[in-house]
PAMI-727346 format. One line per 10 residues: number of its first residue (from 0); their letters; for each residue x, y, z negated of N, C-alpha, C. Coordinates in steps of 0.2 Angstrom, whole numbers, plus 5000, padded with zeros to 4 digits. Layout:
N
NUM = A = X Y Z X Y Z X Y Z ~ ...
END
This chain:
369
0 = MHKIRVDLHE = 5482 5616 4445 5486 5614 4453 5489 5619 4454 ~ 5495 5615 4457 5501 5619 4460 5500 5623 4467 ~ 5499 5627 4470 5499 5629 4475 5506 5631 4479 ~ 5507 5629 4485 5514 5630 4488 5512 5633 4495 ~ 5516 5639 4497 5512 5640 4504 5519 5640 4509 ~ 5516 5637 4514 5522 5636 4521 5520 5643 4524 ~ 5524 5648 4524 5523 5655 4526 5526 5656 4535 ~ 5520 5655 4538 5520 5655 4546 5517 5658 4551 ~ 5515 5665 4548 5510 5671 4549 5505 5668 4550 ~ 5502 5667 4558 5494 5664 4559 5493 5656 4558
10 = RSYPIYVKNG = 5500 5654 4557 5499 5647 4555 5502 5645 4549 ~ 5502 5649 4545 5502 5647 4537 5498 5642 4533 ~ 5500 5639 4528 5496 5635 4526 5496 5632 4519 ~ 5492 5631 4515 5495 5629 4506 5496 5622 4507 ~ 5500 5621 4502 5500 5615 4500 5497 5614 4492 ~ 5493 5610 4491 5491 5610 4485 5494 5601 4481 ~ 5495 5601 4475 5498 5597 4472 5494 5596 4465 ~ 5490 5592 4464 5487 5590 4457 5486 5584 4457 ~ 5489 5581 4449 5486 5574 4448 5478 5573 4447 ~ 5476 5567 4453 5469 5568 4452 5465 5571 4456
20 = ILPFVGSILK = 5469 5574 4462 5464 5579 4466 5462 5576 4472 ~ 5462 5568 4473 5458 5566 4479 5450 5565 4478 ~ 5447 5567 4472 5439 5565 4473 5437 5573 4475 ~ 5442 5577 4475 5440 5586 4476 5442 5587 4482 ~ 5443 5583 4488 5446 5584 4494 5439 5589 4498 ~ 5434 5585 4499 5427 5589 4501 5427 5595 4499 ~ 5427 5596 4493 5426 5603 4491 5429 5609 4493 ~ 5437 5606 4494 5443 5609 4495 5443 5611 4504 ~ 5442 5608 4507 5441 5608 4514 5433 5611 4515 ~ 5429 5611 4512 5424 5614 4513 5423 5622 4512
30 = QMQINPCVAL = 5429 5623 4506 5429 5631 4505 5435 5634 4510 ~ 5440 5630 4514 5442 5632 4519 5440 5632 4526 ~ 5432 5631 4526 5429 5631 4532 5432 5624 4537 ~ 5433 5620 4535 5434 5614 4539 5428 5613 4543 ~ 5430 5611 4551 5423 5609 4553 5420 5604 4551 ~ 5414 5601 4548 5411 5597 4547 5412 5590 4549 ~ 5413 5588 4556 5416 5584 4560 5422 5581 4559 ~ 5423 5574 4556 5430 5573 4555 5432 5567 4556 ~ 5438 5565 4559 5441 5557 4559 5444 5556 4554 ~ 5443 5553 4550 5447 5552 4544 5450 5544 4547
40 = ISSKNVSALY = 5459 5544 4547 5462 5541 4551 5467 5537 4544 ~ 5466 5530 4544 5471 5529 4539 5473 5519 4541 ~ 5477 5517 4537 5479 5509 4537 5476 5506 4532 ~ 5478 5500 4534 5473 5492 4531 5474 5495 4522 ~ 5480 5495 4521 5483 5495 4513 5482 5502 4508 ~ 5481 5506 4512 5480 5514 4510 5471 5513 4510 ~ 5468 5512 4515 5460 5513 4515 5458 5509 4509 ~ 5460 5503 4508 5458 5499 4501 5458 5502 4496 ~ 5462 5506 4495 5464 5511 4488 5459 5517 4488 ~ 5459 5520 4493 5459 5528 4494 5452 5529 4498
50 = KDVVELSLVR = 5452 5526 4503 5446 5528 4509 5442 5528 4504 ~ 5438 5525 4502 5432 5526 4498 5429 5534 4494 ~ 5436 5533 4490 5436 5541 4486 5437 5547 4489 ~ 5441 5547 4496 5440 5552 4501 5435 5552 4504 ~ 5430 5548 4508 5426 5549 4513 5421 5551 4507 ~ 5419 5549 4502 5412 5550 4496 5415 5557 4495 ~ 5420 5560 4495 5421 5567 4491 5420 5570 4499 ~ 5420 5569 4504 5419 5572 4510 5412 5573 4512 ~ 5408 5567 4510 5401 5565 4513 5396 5570 4507 ~ 5399 5569 4503 5394 5575 4496 5395 5584 4498
60 = EGFNVNYILM = 5400 5585 4502 5400 5591 4504 5398 5592 4511 ~ 5394 5586 4513 5390 5588 4520 5396 5587 4528 ~ 5402 5584 4525 5406 5581 4530 5403 5575 4536 ~ 5404 5574 4543 5403 5572 4544 5407 5565 4547 ~ 5409 5558 4543 5416 5555 4544 5416 5551 4547 ~ 5421 5550 4552 5421 5545 4557 5428 5542 4556 ~ 5428 5535 4553 5434 5532 4549 5436 5527 4556 ~ 5443 5529 4557 5446 5524 4563 5453 5521 4557 ~ 5452 5516 4558 5459 5512 4554 5463 5511 4559 ~ 5469 5512 4558 5476 5512 4563 5480 5506 4560
70 = PSGEANKNLE = 5484 5502 4565 5488 5497 4563 5493 5501 4557 ~ 5496 5495 4553 5502 5499 4548 5507 5496 4550 ~ 5514 5499 4548 5520 5500 4550 5524 5503 4554 ~ 5530 5504 4553 5534 5509 4557 5534 5505 4565 ~ 5534 5498 4566 5535 5495 4572 5528 5498 4577 ~ 5524 5499 4573 5516 5502 4577 5516 5508 4579 ~ 5524 5513 4575 5523 5521 4577 5524 5520 4583 ~ 5520 5520 4590 5521 5520 4598 5515 5522 4598 ~ 5517 5522 4608 5512 5525 4611 5505 5520 4612 ~ 5506 5514 4612 5502 5509 4612 5496 5510 4606
80 = TVQYLYDKML = 5500 5512 4599 5495 5513 4596 5492 5521 4595 ~ 5495 5524 4600 5493 5532 4602 5486 5532 4604 ~ 5487 5528 4611 5482 5525 4616 5476 5522 4612 ~ 5477 5518 4609 5471 5514 4604 5467 5521 4599 ~ 5472 5524 4597 5469 5531 4594 5464 5537 4599 ~ 5466 5537 4605 5464 5540 4609 5457 5536 4611 ~ 5457 5532 4612 5451 5527 4616 5446 5528 4608 ~ 5448 5527 4602 5443 5528 4596 5439 5534 4597 ~ 5443 5538 4599 5441 5546 4596 5436 5547 4602 ~ 5438 5545 4608 5434 5546 4615 5428 5542 4614
90 = DLKIDRGSTV = 5427 5535 4610 5423 5532 4611 5417 5535 4605 ~ 5420 5537 4599 5414 5542 4594 5413 5547 4597 ~ 5416 5549 4604 5413 5555 4605 5416 5562 4601 ~ 5419 5561 4598 5423 5567 4595 5426 5571 4598 ~ 5423 5578 4597 5424 5584 4602 5431 5587 4599 ~ 5433 5594 4603 5438 5596 4602 5438 5601 4596 ~ 5431 5601 4593 5431 5606 4587 5431 5603 4580 ~ 5433 5596 4580 5434 5592 4575 5440 5593 4572 ~ 5441 5589 4566 5447 5589 4561 5448 5581 4560 ~ 5456 5580 4562 5457 5573 4562 5462 5576 4553
100 = IALGGGVVGD = 5460 5570 4549 5464 5569 4543 5467 5563 4541 ~ 5475 5564 4540 5477 5558 4541 5478 5557 4532 ~ 5475 5550 4531 5477 5548 4524 5481 5543 4525 ~ 5486 5543 4522 5491 5538 4521 5499 5539 4521 ~ 5504 5536 4523 5511 5538 4522 5514 5541 4529 ~ 5519 5540 4530 5524 5544 4536 5522 5541 4541 ~ 5520 5535 4543 5519 5533 4549 5512 5534 4551 ~ 5506 5534 4546 5498 5538 4547 5499 5546 4549 ~ 5503 5549 4546 5504 5555 4546 5507 5557 4552 ~ 5512 5553 4554 5515 5555 4561 5511 5554 4566
110 = TAGFLAATLY = 5509 5548 4566 5504 5545 4572 5497 5549 4572 ~ 5495 5550 4569 5488 5553 4568 5489 5562 4570 ~ 5494 5563 4567 5497 5570 4568 5499 5572 4576 ~ 5503 5568 4579 5504 5568 4585 5498 5567 4590 ~ 5493 5562 4587 5484 5563 4591 5483 5569 4590 ~ 5482 5572 4584 5479 5578 4583 5481 5583 4588 ~ 5489 5584 4588 5494 5590 4594 5491 5589 4600 ~ 5490 5581 4602 5489 5581 4609 5482 5580 4613 ~ 5477 5577 4609 5471 5575 4611 5467 5583 4612 ~ 5464 5584 4617 5462 5591 4620 5465 5596 4618
120 = RGLTLVQIPT = 5470 5595 4619 5477 5600 4617 5476 5603 4612 ~ 5474 5601 4605 5476 5601 4599 5468 5602 4595 ~ 5469 5598 4589 5463 5597 4586 5467 5600 4577 ~ 5461 5602 4573 5464 5605 4567 5466 5597 4563 ~ 5472 5599 4560 5475 5592 4555 5474 5594 4548 ~ 5474 5589 4546 5473 5589 4536 5477 5583 4535 ~ 5483 5583 4532 5488 5579 4528 5486 5578 4521 ~ 5484 5571 4519 5484 5569 4513 5488 5564 4511 ~ 5495 5564 4512 5500 5560 4512 5499 5556 4505 ~ 5502 5549 4506 5499 5545 4500 5506 5540 4499
130 = TLLAQVDSSI = 5512 5542 4500 5519 5539 4498 5522 5545 4496 ~ 5527 5544 4494 5532 5548 4489 5538 5552 4495 ~ 5537 5547 4501 5541 5551 4508 5537 5557 4510 ~ 5531 5553 4511 5525 5559 4516 5524 5564 4511 ~ 5524 5563 4505 5522 5569 4501 5526 5575 4500 ~ 5533 5572 4501 5539 5580 4499 5540 5580 4508 ~ 5540 5576 4514 5543 5577 4518 5539 5576 4524 ~ 5537 5572 4526 5533 5571 4532 5527 5575 4534 ~ 5525 5575 4529 5517 5579 4529 5519 5587 4530 ~ 5524 5588 4529 5526 5596 4528 5531 5597 4533
140 = GGKVGINHPR = 5529 5603 4535 5532 5606 4542 5530 5605 4549 ~ 5526 5601 4550 5521 5600 4556 5526 5596 4562 ~ 5532 5592 4558 5535 5587 4565 5530 5581 4565 ~ 5528 5580 4569 5524 5572 4573 5527 5571 4578 ~ 5523 5565 4576 5529 5559 4582 5527 5553 4583 ~ 5531 5550 4588 5532 5543 4587 5538 5540 4589 ~ 5540 5533 4590 5547 5530 4590 5546 5530 4597 ~ 5551 5529 4600 5553 5525 4607 5559 5519 4606 ~ 5559 5514 4611 5562 5508 4608 5569 5511 4609 ~ 5572 5517 4612 5579 5519 4612 5580 5525 4608
150 = GKNLIGAIYQ = 5575 5526 4603 5576 5530 4596 5571 5532 4594 ~ 5572 5534 4586 5566 5534 4582 5564 5542 4583 ~ 5557 5544 4582 5553 5549 4585 5556 5554 4590 ~ 5558 5550 4596 5560 5553 4601 5554 5557 4605 ~ 5547 5555 4603 5542 5556 4608 5538 5562 4601 ~ 5537 5568 4602 5533 5572 4598 5532 5579 4598 ~ 5530 5582 4594 5529 5589 4593 5530 5592 4587 ~ 5530 5599 4587 5530 5603 4580 5521 5606 4580 ~ 5518 5602 4577 5511 5605 4576 5510 5603 4569 ~ 5508 5611 4565 5507 5611 4559 5499 5610 4557
160 = PKIVIVDPTV = 5499 5607 4550 5492 5607 4548 5489 5611 4546 ~ 5481 5611 4543 5479 5616 4541 5480 5617 4534 ~ 5481 5611 4530 5483 5610 4524 5484 5605 4521 ~ 5490 5604 4515 5492 5597 4515 5489 5595 4507 ~ 5487 5592 4507 5486 5589 4499 5487 5583 4497 ~ 5492 5585 4490 5496 5579 4486 5493 5577 4479 ~ 5493 5571 4480 5490 5568 4471 5496 5564 4470 ~ 5501 5566 4463 5506 5561 4463 5504 5555 4460 ~ 5497 5554 4459 5494 5549 4454 5495 5543 4458 ~ 5495 5544 4464 5493 5538 4470 5499 5536 4469
170 = LKTLDFRQRV = 5506 5536 4469 5511 5532 4468 5511 5529 4465 ~ 5506 5527 4459 5505 5522 4455 5505 5514 4458 ~ 5502 5515 4463 5499 5509 4468 5506 5509 4474 ~ 5511 5513 4473 5515 5512 4478 5521 5507 4477 ~ 5523 5501 4480 5528 5497 4478 5534 5501 4477 ~ 5540 5498 4472 5544 5501 4471 5551 5504 4476 ~ 5550 5499 4481 5554 5499 4486 5551 5506 4490 ~ 5545 5508 4491 5542 5512 4494 5544 5519 4489 ~ 5543 5517 4484 5546 5524 4480 5554 5525 4480 ~ 5558 5521 4481 5564 5522 4484 5566 5526 4490
180 = SGFGEVIKYG = 5562 5521 4494 5563 5527 4500 5562 5534 4501 ~ 5556 5535 4495 5553 5542 4496 5559 5546 4492 ~ 5561 5544 4486 5566 5547 4482 5573 5549 4486 ~ 5574 5546 4493 5580 5548 4496 5578 5552 4499 ~ 5572 5554 4502 5570 5562 4504 5571 5567 4498 ~ 5568 5565 4492 5569 5569 4488 5577 5571 4485 ~ 5581 5568 4485 5588 5569 4483 5590 5572 4489 ~ 5590 5571 4496 5591 5575 4502 5590 5582 4500 ~ 5585 5584 4497 5583 5591 4495 5589 5594 4492 ~ 5590 5591 4486 5597 5595 4480 5601 5592 4484
190 = FIRDRIFTQF = 5604 5590 4488 5611 5588 4490 5611 5596 4495 ~ 5607 5598 4499 5607 5602 4504 5606 5610 4501 ~ 5602 5609 4495 5599 5616 4493 5599 5618 4487 ~ 5601 5614 4482 5601 5614 4474 5604 5610 4472 ~ 5611 5611 4468 5615 5606 4465 5612 5605 4458 ~ 5609 5609 4456 5605 5607 4449 5599 5601 4447 ~ 5595 5604 4454 5590 5599 4455 5594 5591 4457 ~ 5600 5591 4460 5603 5586 4463 5604 5581 4455 ~ 5607 5585 4453 5608 5582 4443 5603 5580 4441 ~ 5598 5582 4441 5593 5581 4438 5590 5576 4440
200 = LLENSLDILS = 5589 5574 4445 5586 5568 4450 5590 5562 4450 ~ 5597 5563 4448 5602 5556 4448 5603 5556 4440 ~ 5601 5561 4436 5601 5558 4430 5594 5554 4428 ~ 5589 5556 4432 5583 5554 4429 5579 5549 4433 ~ 5584 5547 4438 5581 5541 4444 5576 5537 4443 ~ 5579 5534 4435 5575 5529 4432 5568 5529 4431 ~ 5568 5536 4428 5561 5538 4425 5557 5539 4431 ~ 5561 5544 4438 5557 5545 4442 5553 5539 4445 ~ 5558 5535 4447 5556 5528 4452 5551 5523 4447 ~ 5552 5522 4442 5548 5518 4436 5542 5523 4435
210 = LKNLDHVNAA = 5540 5528 4437 5536 5532 4436 5532 5533 4428 ~ 5541 5533 4424 5539 5532 4416 5536 5540 4413 ~ 5540 5544 4418 5539 5551 4415 5535 5556 4421 ~ 5530 5556 4419 5526 5559 4426 5526 5566 4426 ~ 5529 5571 4422 5532 5577 4420 5538 5577 4425 ~ 5542 5572 4425 5548 5572 4430 5546 5572 4438 ~ 5542 5566 4437 5538 5564 4444 5537 5571 4447 ~ 5532 5575 4444 5529 5581 4447 5534 5587 4448 ~ 5540 5587 4443 5543 5592 4444 5549 5591 4450 ~ 5550 5583 4451 5553 5582 4457 5549 5584 4465
220 = IIRAIEIKSF = 5542 5582 4465 5540 5582 4470 5539 5588 4471 ~ 5536 5595 4468 5535 5601 4467 5542 5606 4471 ~ 5548 5604 4467 5553 5606 4469 5554 5605 4475 ~ 5554 5598 4476 5555 5597 4484 5551 5599 4490 ~ 5547 5600 4487 5541 5604 4492 5541 5611 4493 ~ 5545 5613 4488 5546 5622 4487 5553 5622 4492 ~ 5556 5617 4493 5563 5618 4495 5561 5617 4504 ~ 5558 5611 4505 5555 5610 4512 5551 5616 4514 ~ 5546 5619 4510 5542 5624 4514 5547 5631 4514 ~ 5552 5632 4508 5555 5638 4512 5560 5637 4518
230 = IVSADEYESN = 5563 5630 4518 5566 5631 4525 5564 5629 4532 ~ 5557 5628 4531 5552 5628 4537 5549 5635 4538 ~ 5547 5638 4532 5543 5646 4535 5550 5650 4537 ~ 5557 5648 4535 5562 5652 4539 5564 5651 4547 ~ 5562 5642 4548 5565 5640 4553 5560 5636 4557 ~ 5554 5636 4560 5550 5633 4560 5551 5627 4566 ~ 5556 5630 4571 5555 5626 4578 5562 5623 4576 ~ 5566 5622 4571 5573 5620 4570 5580 5623 4575 ~ 5580 5628 4576 5584 5631 4578 5590 5632 4575 ~ 5590 5631 4568 5596 5633 4565 5597 5631 4557
240 = LRMVLNFGHT = 5592 5634 4554 5592 5632 4547 5590 5627 4546 ~ 5584 5624 4549 5580 5616 4549 5584 5613 4548 ~ 5590 5612 4551 5594 5606 4554 5595 5603 4549 ~ 5596 5607 4543 5601 5605 4536 5595 5598 4533 ~ 5590 5600 4535 5586 5593 4534 5586 5589 4536 ~ 5592 5586 4540 5594 5580 4544 5600 5577 4539 ~ 5600 5581 4534 5607 5577 4528 5605 5570 4529 ~ 5610 5567 4531 5608 5559 4531 5607 5555 4536 ~ 5601 5558 4540 5598 5555 4545 5601 5553 4551 ~ 5606 5557 4554 5611 5555 4560 5613 5547 4558
250 = IGHAIEQAAG = 5615 5546 4553 5616 5538 4552 5612 5535 4551 ~ 5608 5537 4546 5601 5534 4543 5597 5531 4549 ~ 5595 5535 4556 5589 5532 4559 5594 5528 4564 ~ 5602 5528 4565 5606 5523 4568 5605 5517 4564 ~ 5605 5516 4559 5604 5511 4555 5598 5508 4555 ~ 5592 5511 4556 5585 5510 4555 5586 5505 4563 ~ 5587 5508 4568 5586 5506 4575 5590 5501 4576 ~ 5597 5499 4573 5602 5494 4576 5599 5489 4571 ~ 5597 5490 4565 5592 5484 4561 5587 5481 4563 ~ 5582 5487 4567 5575 5484 4567 5570 5488 4565
260 = YGTYTHGEAV = 5566 5491 4565 5562 5496 4562 5559 5493 4557 ~ 5559 5492 4550 5557 5488 4546 5562 5485 4542 ~ 5567 5482 4544 5574 5480 4540 5574 5484 4533 ~ 5575 5491 4536 5577 5495 4530 5571 5501 4532 ~ 5567 5502 4524 5565 5507 4524 5568 5514 4527 ~ 5564 5520 4530 5568 5525 4530 5571 5527 4527 ~ 5570 5529 4518 5573 5533 4514 5579 5529 4512 ~ 5578 5520 4511 5584 5516 4511 5589 5521 4515 ~ 5587 5519 4524 5592 5520 4527 5594 5529 4527 ~ 5593 5532 4524 5593 5537 4524 5600 5541 4517
270 = IIGMCGALNI = 5598 5537 4512 5601 5536 4505 5608 5533 4508 ~ 5608 5529 4513 5614 5524 4517 5620 5531 4520 ~ 5615 5534 4524 5615 5539 4529 5619 5546 4525 ~ 5618 5546 4516 5619 5552 4515 5628 5549 4512 ~ 5628 5544 4510 5633 5542 4507 5639 5542 4514 ~ 5637 5538 4520 5642 5541 4525 5644 5551 4527 ~ 5636 5553 4526 5638 5561 4527 5643 5563 4520 ~ 5643 5559 4513 5646 5564 4509 5654 5561 4513 ~ 5656 5555 4513 5662 5553 4515 5664 5556 4522 ~ 5661 5558 4525 5663 5561 4530 5664 5569 4528
280 = SAEMGLLPAE = 5661 5572 4524 5661 5578 4522 5668 5578 4519 ~ 5670 5573 4514 5677 5573 4512 5683 5572 4517 ~ 5681 5567 4522 5688 5566 4527 5687 5572 4530 ~ 5683 5576 4534 5683 5582 4536 5686 5589 4533 ~ 5688 5588 4527 5690 5592 4522 5688 5597 4520 ~ 5680 5597 4518 5675 5602 4518 5673 5601 4511 ~ 5673 5596 4507 5671 5593 4501 5678 5589 4499 ~ 5678 5591 4492 5683 5586 4489 5682 5580 4488 ~ 5687 5576 4489 5685 5568 4489 5685 5566 4483 ~ 5686 5569 4477 5681 5565 4470 5675 5568 4470
290 = TAKQYIQYLQ = 5674 5573 4472 5666 5575 4472 5661 5571 4477 ~ 5665 5569 4481 5660 5564 4486 5661 5557 4482 ~ 5666 5556 4480 5665 5548 4479 5662 5550 4471 ~ 5659 5553 4467 5656 5554 4463 5648 5553 4463 ~ 5645 5556 4469 5639 5556 4470 5638 5550 4472 ~ 5643 5547 4478 5642 5542 4481 5640 5537 4477 ~ 5644 5535 4470 5643 5531 4466 5636 5532 4464 ~ 5633 5539 4461 5626 5539 4460 5622 5537 4464 ~ 5623 5537 4471 5619 5535 4473 5618 5527 4475 ~ 5625 5525 4474 5625 5515 4473 5621 5513 4469
300 = KIPIPGSLKK = 5618 5518 4465 5616 5512 4457 5607 5512 4461 ~ 5605 5517 4465 5599 5516 4468 5598 5509 4473 ~ 5594 5504 4470 5592 5498 4472 5592 5499 4481 ~ 5597 5495 4484 5595 5494 4491 5596 5488 4495 ~ 5593 5483 4497 5595 5476 4500 5599 5476 4504 ~ 5602 5471 4505 5603 5469 4512 5611 5473 4513 ~ 5615 5469 4520 5619 5472 4522 5620 5476 4528 ~ 5626 5480 4529 5626 5481 4535 5630 5478 4540 ~ 5635 5473 4538 5639 5469 4541 5637 5466 4547 ~ 5631 5464 4547 5630 5459 4554 5627 5463 4560
310 = YSNDNMYEAI = 5628 5472 4559 5626 5475 4565 5632 5478 4567 ~ 5631 5480 4575 5637 5480 4579 5636 5488 4578 ~ 5643 5491 4575 5646 5498 4577 5645 5500 4583 ~ 5645 5499 4589 5643 5500 4596 5636 5501 4596 ~ 5632 5496 4594 5625 5497 4592 5621 5504 4588 ~ 5625 5504 4583 5624 5511 4581 5626 5517 4582 ~ 5632 5517 4585 5634 5522 4588 5631 5525 4596 ~ 5627 5518 4599 5623 5523 4604 5617 5524 4602 ~ 5613 5522 4596 5607 5525 4594 5609 5532 4591 ~ 5615 5533 4590 5616 5540 4586 5617 5544 4594
320 = THDKKIRDGK = 5618 5542 4599 5620 5545 4604 5614 5548 4610 ~ 5608 5545 4607 5602 5543 4608 5597 5549 4604 ~ 5599 5549 4600 5597 5553 4594 5593 5559 4595 ~ 5586 5563 4594 5586 5570 4596 5589 5576 4594 ~ 5593 5575 4589 5598 5580 4586 5603 5582 4591 ~ 5604 5579 4595 5609 5580 4601 5609 5587 4605 ~ 5615 5590 4603 5614 5597 4608 5620 5597 4612 ~ 5618 5599 4617 5624 5601 4622 5629 5593 4622 ~ 5626 5587 4621 5630 5583 4622 5631 5580 4616 ~ 5633 5586 4611 5639 5584 4605 5633 5581 4598
330 = IQFVLLQKIG = 5636 5577 4595 5632 5576 4589 5633 5579 4585 ~ 5628 5580 4581 5625 5584 4576 5625 5582 4569 ~ 5631 5583 4565 5631 5581 4559 5630 5585 4552 ~ 5626 5585 4548 5624 5589 4542 5629 5586 4536 ~ 5634 5591 4535 5639 5589 4531 5639 5594 4524 ~ 5641 5594 4519 5643 5597 4513 5649 5599 4512 ~ 5649 5606 4511 5653 5609 4510 5654 5611 4501 ~ 5649 5610 4498 5646 5609 4490 5641 5605 4490 ~ 5640 5603 4485 5633 5599 4483 5629 5606 4482 ~ 5624 5604 4487 5618 5613 4486 5620 5616 4494
340 = DAVIRNDVPK = 5625 5614 4497 5627 5620 4502 5629 5614 4507 ~ 5624 5615 4512 5626 5610 4518 5628 5615 4524 ~ 5632 5613 4529 5634 5614 4535 5634 5610 4540 ~ 5632 5614 4547 5631 5607 4553 5637 5608 4557 ~ 5641 5603 4559 5646 5602 4563 5644 5597 4567 ~ 5647 5599 4574 5648 5594 4579 5655 5593 4582 ~ 5659 5591 4577 5665 5591 4579 5669 5586 4576 ~ 5664 5581 4573 5666 5573 4570 5668 5568 4574 ~ 5675 5568 4575 5677 5564 4579 5675 5554 4581 ~ 5673 5553 4586 5671 5547 4586 5672 5541 4581
350 = KMIYNTFDWL = 5681 5541 4582 5684 5536 4578 5680 5538 4569 ~ 5683 5545 4568 5678 5543 4562 5672 5541 4560 ~ 5668 5543 4565 5662 5539 4565 5662 5532 4563 ~ 5665 5528 4569 5667 5522 4567 5669 5519 4561 ~ 5675 5524 4559 5677 5521 4553 5673 5522 4547 ~ 5669 5526 4550 5662 5527 4543 5657 5522 4543 ~ 5656 5519 4549 5650 5513 4549 5655 5507 4546 ~ 5662 5506 4547 5665 5501 4543 5666 5500 4535 ~ 5666 5508 4534 5666 5509 4528 5661 5507 4523 ~ 5655 5508 4528 5647 5507 4523 5646 5501 4524
360 = KELHFAKEY = 5649 5497 4527 5649 5490 4529 5650 5485 4521 ~ 5655 5490 4518 5660 5487 4513 5657 5490 4505 ~ 5651 5496 4507 5648 5499 4501 5643 5495 4499 ~ 5644 5493 4492 5638 5489 4488 5633 5494 4483 ~ 5627 5493 4486 5622 5495 4481 5619 5491 4477 ~ 5615 5494 4471 5613 5490 4465 5606 5485 4468 ~ 5607 5479 4464 5601 5475 4467 5595 5477 4463 ~ 5595 5477 4457 5590 5482 4454 5592 5485 4449 ~ 5586 5490 4446 5589 5493 4439 5590 5489 4434
END
């Protein structure tokens, strides 16, 4: 079992990564002296696959499991769903000493995490991510929250889990498009922190996305988690360094909102956004144009459906101006001065952003591998 520590002093916690770890969730949580009353929150598809094995593991170790099914999909990551979860928790008479276990992808983890952060002013939170995106990104670092009609993740908190448990074998039941979504976040870590890791990912993308080589898959997950954990440990509240984790996200979130949540997966939008950020990095004179072109061509080999042509530049720009990363009225872009070396800039001209939208509309991604 691979153990990675997020070092936040009294809020520090471990991340366990091991193939086939789900049947041992109960014993792990018992060793950590987690309160025996738990609310296990999951969505329909994930529940059908993994709820029974996790629940049985918990019951065997003496846990009292209250199961709550929450609505699926990014469109349900909202206040209405949180209200529903509050009502369910109160109906079940779950008290403030209890634990929330989020079993699922990013929507479940973010929403159940927000529930844990806000009900009774805070409940113990355990994250068991079942998508690649959640395993390497959303389950780690304490960012929990929900969407608002005016922007993604505008309502939320920083609320750290007690433990994160990652089982890479669950990715076998994940559809290809969701693997692509998670892969977008994995590549992000290489771009901002590790050039060699970036090259490894792009050269082995087919093996990783098709799960042909589980050693490559596990290596990618572990290295991504290591980078995320290091950055979160250094800057928990995104005052400086942690902002580099938003590489590709400023444009990516704008695309998600303009297209309507669910049209593109989060990771697909981030991959497009990273292409935009690479282009802006070159336009701003930070990154050599040939380097930007080379890595954009790598990213274009990843299958992403659809086209941005039908979406308004004004709508996408409006979404950016409502982004939670705005500081003092200025849009914060994470750009690259080298592959593996990110920098934050707030001086990208509006015209350049609009030109980038136009450029992205002409960019073509692979239809399939």
